[in-house]
C-alpha angles and dihedrals in degrees: 000000000000092000090054091049092050093046092047094049091045094051092046092050093048088050090052090049092052093045093049091046090055094046095047098033091241115195116247096231089067093055091088094063092043095050092043090052090049090051092052093048091047089050089052091057093042099045097027090225120145091209092071094052095060100060091035095057093041092052092045090048092052091046096048090044090055090047092058095033092247102110097164093046090047092054090048090050089050091056091045090050089060089063096041098047094045091047092051095043101040100023088233135066141166120251099228097098090058092064098064089032095058094040093050093046089050092049090046091052090051091050095054116081095222095051094032090091089074110086118229089236091057090047091049090048091054091049092050091050091051091046091051091051090050091050092049096050098035116125113255114248127214107270091211091059108044094164116134094200 
């Protein structure tokens, strides 16, 4: 059953890669990073090992960032995806990938001329407000069991 799941996810992800490359006129030299990222993420779902998710999301982030000509934002989204995917799949995750993710997205927004009009201080303020709301409404955990995993 697990082999069928892995094969199905792998084939679907490769199909998505090929479809996106056709839609966005993706250059063939970047296929390697995209396919390698897909393989790592598929291995994460197949083996249920967090160590595969990290390089997979980072490689996918770099690849997607190059696809849309936002490499720094793409890398930041890759780091953020580590947290999001693990949280959705395992119902728990550690916060560390959000730190480089948010910083890289903020720097990427500053680099781009359209988003460059937003000051980094305003961006940081928005992030801190969102973080404060998350902290306020976060579900209380058992103090006797502080494990994240």
